[in-house]
Structures are given as structure tokens and as C-alpha cells.
N, CA, C and O of each residue as an XYZ file, in Angstrom:
748
protein
N     -22.929    -10.626      0.442
C     -21.713     -9.888      0.145
C     -21.993     -8.519     -0.488
O     -21.359     -7.546     -0.079
N     -22.913     -8.384     -1.470
C     -23.179     -7.051     -2.026
C     -23.638     -6.043     -0.966
O     -23.274     -4.868     -1.026
N     -24.440     -6.505      0.005
C     -24.896     -5.602      1.070
C     -23.699     -5.138      1.906
O     -23.608     -3.975      2.298
N     -22.787     -6.077      2.169
C     -21.592     -5.725      2.947
C     -20.734     -4.731      2.177
O     -20.196     -3.795      2.768
N     -20.596     -4.919      0.863
C     -19.804     -3.987      0.062
C     -20.402     -2.590      0.109
O     -19.679     -1.604      0.251
N     -21.718     -2.504     -0.011
C     -22.370     -1.191      0.056
C     -22.148     -0.548      1.413
O     -22.002      0.670      1.506
N     -22.120     -1.351      2.461
C     -21.895     -0.830      3.810
C     -20.427     -0.485      4.039
O     -20.097      0.204      5.005
N     -19.538     -0.961      3.157
C     -18.126     -0.631      3.287
C     -17.336     -1.579      4.173
O     -16.153     -1.338      4.413
N     -17.949     -2.648      4.666
C     -17.213     -3.608      5.503
C     -17.634     -5.016      5.125
O     -18.815     -5.359      5.166
N     -16.663     -5.817      4.762
C     -16.918     -7.195      4.368
C     -16.243     -8.096      5.393
O     -15.042     -7.981      5.640
N     -17.006     -8.975      5.975
C     -16.453     -9.946      6.910
C     -16.554    -11.317      6.234
O     -17.649    -11.812      5.966
N     -15.403    -11.915      5.968
C     -15.371    -13.274      5.419
C     -14.966    -14.159      6.581
O     -13.826    -14.120      7.042
N     -15.890    -14.937      7.037
C     -15.657    -15.711      8.249
C     -15.435    -17.182      7.925
O     -16.180    -17.790      7.157
N     -14.396    -17.730      8.527
C     -14.127    -19.167      8.485
C     -13.920    -19.702      7.073
O     -14.609    -20.621      6.628
N     -12.970    -19.114      6.393
C     -12.630    -19.536      5.042
C     -11.738    -20.770      5.146
O     -10.729    -20.752      5.850
N     -12.104    -21.823      4.457
C     -11.423    -23.102      4.592
C      -9.962    -23.111      4.182
O      -9.149    -23.742      4.858
N      -9.593    -22.429      3.090
C      -8.216    -22.504      2.616
C      -7.341    -21.360      3.135
O      -6.191    -21.232      2.717
N      -7.853    -20.554      4.012
C      -7.094    -19.447      4.597
C      -6.389    -19.947      5.853
O      -7.022    -20.533      6.732
N      -5.081    -19.717      5.938
C      -4.335    -20.241      7.088
C      -4.171    -19.222      8.216
O      -4.004    -19.612      9.372
N      -4.214    -17.929      7.905
C      -4.076    -16.886      8.929
C      -5.092    -15.781      8.655
O      -5.517    -15.598      7.514
N      -5.482    -15.048      9.688
C      -6.404    -13.932      9.455
C      -5.731    -12.827      8.644
O      -4.512    -12.659      8.681
N      -6.548    -12.088      7.919
C      -6.031    -10.872      7.292
C      -7.104     -9.797      7.306
O      -8.302    -10.076      7.329
N      -6.630     -8.555      7.290
C      -7.513     -7.392      7.216
C      -6.983     -6.513      6.100
O      -5.773     -6.386      5.913
N      -7.899     -5.910      5.362
C      -7.488     -5.106      4.212
C      -8.370     -3.874      4.103
O      -9.582     -3.937      4.312
N      -7.744     -2.755      3.771
C      -8.463     -1.533      3.398
C      -8.243     -1.351      1.904
O      -7.108     -1.405      1.430
N      -9.316     -1.135      1.164
C      -9.218     -0.976     -0.291
C      -9.755      0.404     -0.663
O     -10.879      0.768     -0.316
N      -8.919      1.162     -1.381
C      -9.268      2.508     -1.825
C      -9.308      2.543     -3.353
O      -8.637      1.752     -4.016
N     -10.091      3.454     -3.898
C     -10.164      3.616     -5.355
C      -9.214      4.743     -5.778
O      -9.128      5.789     -5.135
N      -8.504      4.488     -6.888
C      -7.607      5.472     -7.487
C      -8.092      5.760     -8.900
O      -8.927      5.026     -9.428
N      -7.574      6.831     -9.525
C      -7.953      7.098    -10.921
C      -7.346      6.056    -11.863
O      -6.564      5.211    -11.430
N      -7.702      6.112    -13.147
C      -7.185      5.135    -14.116
C      -5.658      5.155    -14.218
O      -5.015      6.123    -13.810
N      -5.085      4.081    -14.764
C      -3.632      4.036    -14.956
C      -3.154      5.228    -15.774
O      -3.905      5.802    -16.562
N      -1.917      5.580    -15.578
C      -1.228      6.657    -16.279
C      -1.684      8.042    -15.851
O      -1.147      9.036    -16.340
N      -2.649      8.137    -14.958
C      -2.924      9.406    -14.301
C      -1.714      9.667    -13.406
O      -1.274      8.755    -12.706
N      -1.166     10.873    -13.407
C       0.017     11.128    -12.569
C      -0.190     10.757    -11.100
O       0.753     10.313    -10.444
N      -1.391     10.928    -10.576
C      -1.634     10.558     -9.177
C      -1.541      9.051     -8.984
O      -1.060      8.586     -7.950
N      -1.997      8.287     -9.967
C      -1.906      6.833     -9.853
C      -0.448      6.405     -9.858
O      -0.042      5.543     -9.079
N       0.337      7.014    -10.742
C       1.763      6.694    -10.795
C       2.435      7.076     -9.473
O       3.250      6.318     -8.948
N       2.094      8.244     -8.941
C       2.697      8.672     -7.674
C       2.233      7.789     -6.524
O       2.927      7.673     -5.513
N       1.072      7.168     -6.666
C       0.629      6.246     -5.618
C       1.555      5.042     -5.536
O       1.646      4.402     -4.488
N       2.239      4.728     -6.623
C       3.238      3.657     -6.575
C       4.366      4.042     -5.623
O       4.906      3.194     -4.913
N       4.713      5.318     -5.615
C       5.744      5.759     -4.677
C       5.193      5.686     -3.253
O       5.911      5.311     -2.326
N       3.930      6.041     -3.081
C       3.291      5.915     -1.774
C       3.345      4.465     -1.313
O       3.567      4.185     -0.135
N       3.140      3.553     -2.246
C       3.245      2.131     -1.935
C       4.638      1.800     -1.407
O       4.782      1.076     -0.422
N       5.649      2.328     -2.063
C       7.028      2.096     -1.662
C       7.291      2.704     -0.279
O       7.999      2.112      0.536
N       6.726      3.874     -0.019
C       6.900      4.569      1.259
C       6.222      3.807      2.402
O       6.792      3.690      3.487
N       5.035      3.297      2.172
C       4.260      2.632      3.224
C       4.608      1.156      3.419
O       4.310      0.591      4.471
N       5.220      0.536      2.444
C       5.327     -0.916      2.383
C       6.016     -1.580      3.566
O       6.384     -0.932      4.546
N       6.179     -2.894      3.443
C       6.584     -3.766      4.538
C       7.757     -3.266      5.370
O       7.701     -3.341      6.598
N       8.799     -2.767      4.755
C       9.979     -2.366      5.528
C       9.879     -0.939      6.037
O      10.799     -0.452      6.695
N       8.800     -0.277      5.751
C       8.736      1.147      6.070
C       7.683      1.457      7.135
O       7.669      0.835      8.197
N       6.834      2.382      6.859
C       5.943      2.998      7.842
C       4.969      2.016      8.494
O       4.922      1.917      9.720
N       4.200      1.298      7.695
C       3.162      0.434      8.260
C       3.734     -0.672      9.130
O       3.225     -0.946     10.217
N       4.787     -1.300      8.650
C       5.384     -2.396      9.429
C       5.939     -1.875     10.746
O       5.791     -2.512     11.789
N       6.575     -0.718     10.689
C       7.135     -0.157     11.924
C       6.037      0.109     12.951
O       6.213     -0.157     14.140
N       4.924      0.627     12.494
C       3.846      0.964     13.421
C       3.059     -0.267     13.863
O       2.990     -0.567     15.055
N       2.469     -0.976     12.910
C       1.583     -2.092     13.257
C       2.324     -3.279     13.850
O       1.850     -3.899     14.802
N       3.476     -3.593     13.296
C       4.208     -4.777     13.752
C       5.154     -4.440     14.902
O       5.073     -5.045     15.971
N       6.044     -3.483     14.688
C       7.113     -3.240     15.655
C       6.652     -2.452     16.885
O       6.976     -2.824     18.013
N       5.901     -1.372     16.677
C       5.485     -0.535     17.811
C       4.267     -1.088     18.543
O       4.255     -1.157     19.772
N       3.244     -1.482     17.788
C       1.991     -1.926     18.408
C       1.936     -3.439     18.622
O       1.138     -3.914     19.430
N       2.757     -4.190     17.924
C       2.766     -5.645     18.061
C       1.446     -6.295     17.672
O       1.069     -7.323     18.233
N       0.742     -5.699     16.714
C      -0.584     -6.201     16.352
C      -0.560     -7.332     15.336
O      -1.416     -8.216     15.375
N       0.398     -7.317     14.436
C       0.407     -8.312     13.372
C       1.835     -8.586     12.943
O       2.760     -7.852     13.291
N       1.994     -9.654     12.182
C       3.335    -10.004     11.723
C       3.621     -9.411     10.346
O       4.697     -8.854     10.128
N       2.692     -9.521      9.436
C       2.920     -9.058      8.071
C       2.056     -7.886      7.703
O       0.874     -7.839      8.044
N       2.650     -6.927      6.997
C       1.921     -5.769      6.492
C       2.429     -5.509      5.082
O       3.638     -5.476      4.853
N       1.515     -5.324      4.139
C       1.963     -4.962      2.803
C       0.910     -4.107      2.120
O      -0.247     -4.051      2.537
N       1.345     -3.446      1.061
C       0.458     -2.595      0.280
C       0.515     -3.059     -1.162
O       1.475     -3.702     -1.588
N      -0.538     -2.720     -1.912
C      -0.555     -3.163     -3.295
C      -1.476     -2.299     -4.141
O      -2.697     -2.341     -3.990
N      -0.874     -1.507     -5.040
C      -1.719     -0.839     -6.038
C      -2.025     -1.835     -7.153
O      -1.144     -2.582     -7.579
N      -3.253     -1.846     -7.617
C      -3.651     -2.756     -8.692
C      -4.238     -1.915     -9.815
O      -5.200     -1.175     -9.613
N      -3.646     -2.036    -11.004
C      -4.123     -1.272    -12.146
C      -5.170     -2.064    -12.906
O      -4.971     -3.232    -13.242
N      -6.279     -1.409    -13.165
C      -7.359     -1.985    -13.954
C      -7.605     -1.046    -15.131
O      -7.154      0.099    -15.101
N      -8.294     -1.493    -16.143
C      -8.445     -0.665    -17.336
C      -9.210      0.635    -17.080
O      -8.886      1.658    -17.684
N     -10.214      0.621    -16.202
C     -11.015      1.823    -15.973
C     -10.698      2.532    -14.669
O     -11.285      3.572    -14.372
N      -9.801      2.000    -13.910
C      -9.461      2.607    -12.637
C      -8.519      1.694    -11.886
O      -8.198      0.602    -12.353
N      -8.090      2.124    -10.760
C      -7.136      1.348     -9.978
C      -7.644      1.246     -8.548
O      -8.484      2.028     -8.103
N      -7.113      0.264     -7.851
C      -7.377      0.179     -6.424
C      -6.048      0.168     -5.694
O      -5.007     -0.158     -6.265
N      -6.104      0.527     -4.439
C      -4.914      0.522     -3.596
C      -5.298     -0.197     -2.318
O      -6.230      0.215     -1.628
N      -4.593     -1.257     -2.000
C      -4.932     -2.034     -0.816
C      -3.835     -1.984      0.233
O      -2.649     -2.044     -0.091
N      -4.233     -1.875      1.471
C      -3.329     -1.987      2.617
C      -3.778     -3.235      3.366
O      -4.932     -3.333      3.783
N      -2.867     -4.186      3.537
C      -3.219     -5.475      4.116
C      -2.341     -5.791      5.315
O      -1.131     -5.565      5.283
N      -2.948     -6.312      6.368
C      -2.225     -6.818      7.535
C      -2.589     -8.287      7.699
O      -3.746     -8.670      7.525
N      -1.601     -9.105      8.034
C      -1.842    -10.538      8.200
C      -1.216    -11.036      9.493
O      -0.456    -10.330     10.156
N      -1.559    -12.274      9.831
C      -0.991    -12.959     11.001
C      -1.223    -12.174     12.290
O      -0.271    -11.732     12.934
N      -2.471    -12.006     12.657
C      -2.813    -11.356     13.925
C      -3.825    -12.220     14.662
O      -4.438    -13.117     14.082
N      -3.987    -11.943     15.920
C      -5.000    -12.657     16.696
C      -6.378    -12.216     16.231
O      -6.601    -11.030     15.985
N      -7.291    -13.147     16.111
C      -8.645    -12.793     15.675
C      -9.251    -11.716     16.560
O      -9.988    -10.855     16.081
N      -8.942    -11.762     17.850
C      -9.488    -10.764     18.776
C      -8.934     -9.363     18.519
O      -9.492     -8.380     19.006
N      -7.841     -9.263     17.755
C      -7.235     -7.959     17.444
C      -7.684     -7.394     16.101
O      -7.190     -6.342     15.695
N      -8.598     -8.053     15.400
C      -8.989     -7.623     14.054
C      -9.424     -6.162     14.014
O      -8.967     -5.411     13.152
N     -10.296     -5.744     14.927
C     -10.753     -4.355     14.926
C      -9.613     -3.383     15.226
O      -9.564     -2.288     14.666
N      -8.693     -3.786     16.113
C      -7.539     -2.928     16.435
C      -6.599     -2.788     15.237
O      -6.031     -1.720     15.009
N      -6.438     -3.862     14.482
C      -5.584     -3.819     13.291
C      -6.168     -2.860     12.260
O      -5.450     -2.025     11.710
N      -7.468     -2.977     11.997
C      -8.126     -2.083     11.038
C      -8.028     -0.636     11.517
O      -7.741      0.261     10.724
N      -8.262     -0.407     12.797
C      -8.174      0.955     13.345
C      -6.761      1.516     13.202
O      -6.603      2.696     12.887
N      -5.734      0.700     13.425
C      -4.345      1.160     13.300
C      -4.007      1.495     11.849
O      -3.299      2.469     11.591
N      -4.503      0.701     10.898
C      -4.267      1.004      9.483
C      -4.933      2.333      9.118
O      -4.339      3.164      8.431
N      -6.168      2.525      9.583
C      -6.872      3.779      9.308
C      -6.145      4.971      9.932
O      -6.099      6.055      9.349
N      -5.583      4.762     11.113
C      -4.850      5.840     11.775
C      -3.621      6.251     10.958
O      -3.306      7.438     10.870
N      -2.929      5.280     10.363
C      -1.774      5.601      9.514
C      -2.203      6.387      8.276
O      -1.492      7.290      7.836
N      -3.360      6.045      7.716
C      -3.886      6.796      6.574
C      -4.197      8.229      7.000
O      -3.901      9.173      6.267
N      -4.792      8.395      8.180
C      -5.099      9.743      8.675
C      -3.823     10.567      8.876
O      -3.817     11.770      8.618
N      -2.751      9.929      9.333
C      -1.474     10.638      9.489
C      -0.988     11.173      8.145
O      -0.489     12.295      8.053
N      -1.143     10.349      7.096
C      -0.767     10.824      5.762
C      -1.599     12.033      5.364
O      -1.071     13.011      4.835
N      -2.902     11.966      5.621
C      -3.796     13.068      5.263
C      -3.434     14.346      6.003
O      -3.615     15.445      5.481
N      -2.923     14.199      7.222
C      -2.527     15.352      8.024
C      -1.130     15.846      7.680
O      -0.680     16.853      8.228
N      -0.438     15.156      6.782
C       0.905     15.567      6.391
C       1.996     15.082      7.324
O       3.121     15.579      7.271
N       1.681     14.123      8.175
C       2.691     13.569      9.094
C       3.483     12.506      8.338
O       3.224     11.307      8.449
N       4.447     12.982      7.575
C       5.223     12.125      6.694
C       6.680     12.189      7.129
O       7.237     13.272      7.302
N       7.282     11.042      7.303
C       8.684     10.945      7.704
C       9.539     11.351      6.508
O       9.742     10.564      5.583
N      10.035     12.581      6.534
C      10.767     13.111      5.379
C      12.108     12.418      5.151
O      12.559     12.305      4.012
N      12.746     11.953      6.223
C      14.011     11.230      6.056
C      13.759      9.912      5.326
O      14.515      9.535      4.431
N      12.692      9.217      5.715
C      12.334      7.974      5.033
C      11.932      8.259      3.587
O      12.292      7.510      2.679
N      11.198      9.324      3.381
C      10.788      9.717      2.032
C      12.022      9.915      1.149
O      12.057      9.438      0.015
N      13.026     10.613      1.665
C      14.259     10.838      0.895
C      15.006      9.537      0.636
O      15.535      9.327     -0.456
N      15.050      8.664      1.637
C      15.715      7.369      1.453
C      15.017      6.559      0.361
O      15.681      5.949     -0.477
N      13.691      6.551      0.366
C      12.942      5.827     -0.650
C      13.123      6.492     -2.018
O      13.209      5.799     -3.032
N      13.179      7.813     -2.056
C      13.408      8.524     -3.316
C      14.786      8.147     -3.880
O      14.936      7.986     -5.091
N      15.783      8.009     -3.011
C      17.123      7.602     -3.441
C      17.087      6.205     -4.044
O      17.755      5.949     -5.045
N      16.313      5.294     -3.447
C      16.184      3.943     -3.997
C      15.537      3.989     -5.380
O      15.950      3.267     -6.287
N      14.528      4.835     -5.537
C      13.892      4.993     -6.849
C      14.911      5.558     -7.841
O      14.986      5.102     -8.982
N      15.686      6.540     -7.411
C      16.698      7.158     -8.272
C      17.728      6.129     -8.740
O      18.102      6.111     -9.913
N      18.187      5.272     -7.823
C      19.155      4.228     -8.197
C      18.558      3.294     -9.239
O      19.239      2.902    -10.187
N      17.306      2.942     -9.071
C      16.637      2.086    -10.043
C      16.551      2.788    -11.394
O      16.776      2.174    -12.437
N      16.220      4.089    -11.368
C      16.115      4.847    -12.616
C      17.460      4.911    -13.329
O      17.522      4.748    -14.548
N      18.536      5.145    -12.584
C      19.868      5.215    -13.183
C      20.230      3.882    -13.824
O      20.733      3.844    -14.947
N      19.973      2.791    -13.111
C      20.264      1.463    -13.663
C      19.416      1.199    -14.903
O      19.904      0.671    -15.902
N      18.160      1.567    -14.825
C      17.259      1.321    -15.955
C      17.675      2.143    -17.164
O      17.705      1.639    -18.287
N      18.004      3.441    -16.924
C      18.414      4.323    -18.008
C      19.711      3.845    -18.660
O      19.885      3.991    -19.870
N      20.611      3.281    -17.874
C      21.894      2.835    -18.410
C      21.783      1.475    -19.098
O      22.743      0.991    -19.697
N      20.616      0.875    -19.005
C      20.417     -0.423    -19.631
C      20.945     -1.579    -18.804
O      21.042     -2.705    -19.293
N      21.289     -1.307    -17.552
C      21.790     -2.375    -16.686
C      20.722     -3.450    -16.532
O      19.557     -3.150    -16.273
N      21.121     -4.669    -16.688
C      20.179     -5.783    -16.623
C      20.358     -6.579    -15.338
O      20.255     -7.806    -15.347
N      20.621     -5.898    -14.247
C      20.857     -6.611    -12.991
C      19.558     -7.130    -12.393
O      18.471     -6.629    -12.679
N      19.703     -8.127    -11.574
C      18.534     -8.697    -10.899
C      17.861     -7.666    -10.010
O      16.633     -7.627     -9.927
N      18.663     -6.814     -9.332
C      18.067     -5.823     -8.428
C      17.262     -4.784     -9.206
O      16.221     -4.332     -8.728
N      17.727     -4.397    -10.398
C      16.968     -3.440    -11.212
C      15.624     -4.037    -11.589
O      14.585     -3.394    -11.442
N      15.651     -5.282    -12.082
C      14.396     -5.920    -12.457
C      13.502     -6.140    -11.241
O      12.282     -6.015    -11.343
N      14.087     -6.464    -10.102
C      13.306     -6.666     -8.886
C      12.613     -5.369     -8.488
O      11.434     -5.377     -8.133
N      13.346     -4.246     -8.547
C      12.737     -2.966     -8.185
C      11.665     -2.559     -9.183
O      10.616     -2.047     -8.794
N      11.921     -2.782    -10.476
C      10.908     -2.459    -11.474
C       9.653     -3.292    -11.208
O       8.535     -2.786    -11.310
N       9.839     -4.568    -10.868
C       8.697     -5.424    -10.531
C       8.042     -4.955     -9.243
O       6.816     -4.937     -9.141
N       8.856     -4.573     -8.248
C       8.332     -4.082     -6.978
C       7.437     -2.865     -7.192
O       6.395     -2.726     -6.552
N       7.861     -1.982     -8.107
C       7.065     -0.781     -8.382
C       5.837     -1.094     -9.225
O       4.994     -0.222     -9.436
N       5.724     -2.362     -9.723
C       4.571     -2.784    -10.505
C       4.409     -1.900    -11.743
O       3.314     -1.413    -12.027
N       5.482     -1.702    -12.461
C       5.485     -0.726    -13.540
C       5.215     -1.349    -14.904
O       5.833     -2.348    -15.274
N       4.298     -0.758    -15.640
C       4.046     -1.187    -17.002
C       5.030     -0.510    -17.950
O       5.521     -1.138    -18.889
N       5.318      0.755    -17.712
C       6.301      1.516    -18.486
C       7.315      2.061    -17.494
O       7.208      3.211    -17.068
N       8.298      1.249    -17.119
C       9.180      1.569    -15.995
C       9.833      2.945    -16.056
O       9.820      3.667    -15.058
N      10.398      3.327    -17.187
C      11.134      4.584    -17.213
C      10.210      5.767    -16.925
O      10.536      6.620    -16.099
N       9.074      5.823    -17.591
C       8.144      6.941    -17.373
C       7.624      6.961    -15.941
O       7.509      8.023    -15.330
N       7.312      5.786    -15.412
C       6.811      5.715    -14.041
C       7.878      6.166    -13.049
O       7.592      6.937    -12.133
N       9.102      5.686    -13.231
C      10.171      6.047    -12.296
C      10.452      7.535    -12.375
O      10.697      8.174    -11.352
N      10.421      8.100    -13.588
C      10.630      9.545    -13.745
C       9.592     10.325    -12.929
O       9.932     11.298    -12.256
N       8.340      9.899    -12.992
C       7.276     10.567    -12.229
C       7.444     10.317    -10.735
O       7.278     11.230     -9.927
N       7.774      9.078    -10.369
C       7.895      8.739     -8.944
C       9.024      9.503     -8.267
O       8.891      9.890     -7.106
N      10.137      9.727     -8.969
C      11.259     10.375     -8.289
C      11.034     11.858     -8.072
O      11.824     12.504     -7.384
N       9.972     12.416     -8.643
C       9.634     13.815     -8.368
C       8.526     13.938     -7.323
O       8.064     15.043     -7.036
N       8.102     12.816     -6.756
C       7.021     12.810     -5.765
C       7.481     13.482     -4.472
O       8.560     13.187     -3.959
N       6.657     14.382     -3.955
C       6.971     15.110     -2.730
C       6.075     14.651     -1.583
O       5.102     13.925     -1.787
N       6.418     15.085     -0.384
C       5.569     14.811      0.784
C       4.183     15.413      0.569
O       3.174     14.831      0.966
N       4.148     16.567     -0.054
C       2.859     17.218     -0.327
C       2.023     16.396     -1.313
O       0.799     16.336     -1.195
N       2.692     15.760     -2.287
C       1.973     14.875     -3.222
C       1.342     13.709     -2.471
O       0.183     13.365     -2.699
N       2.116     13.107     -1.575
C       1.594     11.972     -0.808
C       0.406     12.391      0.044
O      -0.586     11.669      0.135
N       0.509     13.557      0.666
C      -0.593     14.062      1.484
C      -1.826     14.309      0.616
O      -2.934     13.925      0.990
N      -1.639     14.943     -0.534
C      -2.758     15.255     -1.424
C      -3.418     13.977     -1.937
O      -4.645     13.894     -1.991
N      -2.615     12.980     -2.313
C      -3.174     11.712     -2.792
C      -3.991     11.051     -1.684
O      -5.093     10.560     -1.929
N      -3.454     11.039     -0.480
C      -4.192     10.443      0.647
C      -5.497     11.201      0.903
O      -6.542     10.586      1.113
N      -5.437     12.536      0.884
C      -6.646     13.330      1.141
C      -7.690     13.143      0.043
O      -8.890     13.140      0.316
N      -7.232     12.989     -1.195
C      -8.147     12.896     -2.329
C      -8.730     11.500     -2.505
O      -9.929     11.347     -2.736
N      -7.881     10.486     -2.396
C      -8.310      9.139     -2.779
C      -8.483      8.168     -1.615
O      -9.206      7.180     -1.746
N      -7.848      8.424     -0.500
C      -7.932      7.475      0.612
C      -9.117      7.815      1.502
O      -8.971      8.117      2.687
N     -10.286      7.757      0.897
C     -11.539      8.044      1.589
C     -12.485      6.861      1.363
O     -12.399      6.166      0.350
N     -13.365      6.651      2.300
C     -14.384      5.601      2.202
C     -13.823      4.256      1.735
O     -14.254      3.725      0.711
N     -12.872      3.711      2.474
C     -12.329      2.420      2.047
C     -13.338      1.294      2.256
O     -14.229      1.383      3.101
N     -13.179      0.257      1.483
C     -13.880     -0.983      1.766
C     -12.959     -1.747      2.716
O     -11.782     -1.949      2.418
N     -13.492     -2.163      3.844
C     -12.727     -2.948      4.805
C     -13.066     -4.424      4.600
O     -14.233     -4.802      4.496
N     -12.036     -5.235      4.546
C     -12.229     -6.673      4.437
C     -11.516     -7.324      5.603
O     -10.326     -7.093      5.817
N     -12.225     -8.123      6.343
C     -11.614     -8.912      7.419
C     -11.922    -10.369      7.108
O     -13.086    -10.754      7.001
N     -10.864    -11.186      6.960
C     -11.051    -12.601      6.628
C     -10.426    -13.445      7.738
O      -9.293    -13.211      8.159
N     -11.184    -14.415      8.191
C     -10.733    -15.282      9.277
C     -10.701    -16.727      8.801
O     -11.609    -17.170      8.097
N      -9.650    -17.471      9.185
C      -9.553    -18.870      8.738
C     -10.570    -19.759      9.447
O     -11.106    -19.431     10.505
N     -10.800    -20.879      8.817
C     -11.688    -21.887      9.387
C     -11.038    -22.460     10.633
O      -9.840    -22.744     10.639
N     -11.808    -22.628     11.669
C     -11.257    -23.211     12.910
C     -11.060    -24.711     12.737
O     -11.823    -25.411     12.071
N      -9.969    -25.162     13.392
C      -9.745    -26.606     13.407
C      -8.990    -27.045     12.268
O      -8.716    -28.238     12.132
């Protein structure tokens, strides 16, 4: 496994408790509370299941059923993962290539501005509810969805995120990912 990590590609083959294949790209981000890390949470919201990645990998290409993203905060740095699940084992390389292609689109500035505005509006609604002290389930769900340690400060930063910020974050941090492909045990 350490040799695979150094090479940037980890193949976990025939894992007994895994029920479906998955592929993941893992990128390194700066430590928590860096403005770029906070803005990456908005990138997560932009790319997530109901948005860009699902539309491309699932709906347009028909490569996989599930797609999700996940920023993970650690004390000395953060990681950002893009994961696809429920695909044919023979499509594993195509799934990874499609995820990488979506990252390249971000780096090139090919960002759906209408979707960006819609997601910004959702963040704004959450901020308004949070600021007003509303204790609704949807407010807490969105705060949890954004994975926020300090929700108000994070939402304030996220709602100022621009397409240019997303492009810059992708160009700066979405380089040299570790690829993980995990396949379930046969039988």
C-alpha cells in the first residue's frame, strides 16, 4: 500500500465487506479556517450529488449510480474527496477519467454560473435562518451538509465565493490526486 500511495494510485481488490465498487480522487487542501478551505466547502456544495458530478457521471455518461464529494478537516490540513460508487468493474478506469475531466473543467473555468447562483442562494437562505436563530430541521441539515465547525463564519465566507474562486482553488489544490479504486469480493 505505501508504494501505491507514492505512485498516486491505490487499488484495493476484492474487499470482503464492500458491496459495490467505488472510485475516489483525494486532494490535499490547506489547514482548516484557511479561506480557501472554507470556500472548498462551497465547491463541495457545487459539485455534490444533485449538481455537476451527478449530472455528468450518472445522467449524461451513465457510468455510475452514486457520486458524492467530501471535504475532511484535519488538524494540520484537509483533504477533499470525490467519490463515485455503483459502477461496473469494467468501467472503473472510465469513471476515474470522467471525474478527472470534471476537475479539469473547473481548472479551465468552465463553471455553470446559473447553478453557482442557485447554490449561493441556498447558502444565503441557510445563513439567514442561522442568523435569525431559526432552529428548523432544514437549517441544521444544511449546516451539517456544509460540515461546518463555526457555521456563521463559514457561511459568511461561502456566500462570497465566486466562479473565479472555484477555478483558483481547483488550479491550486486539485493537483496530483491519490486515486483509490476499491472492488468488492466476488461471490
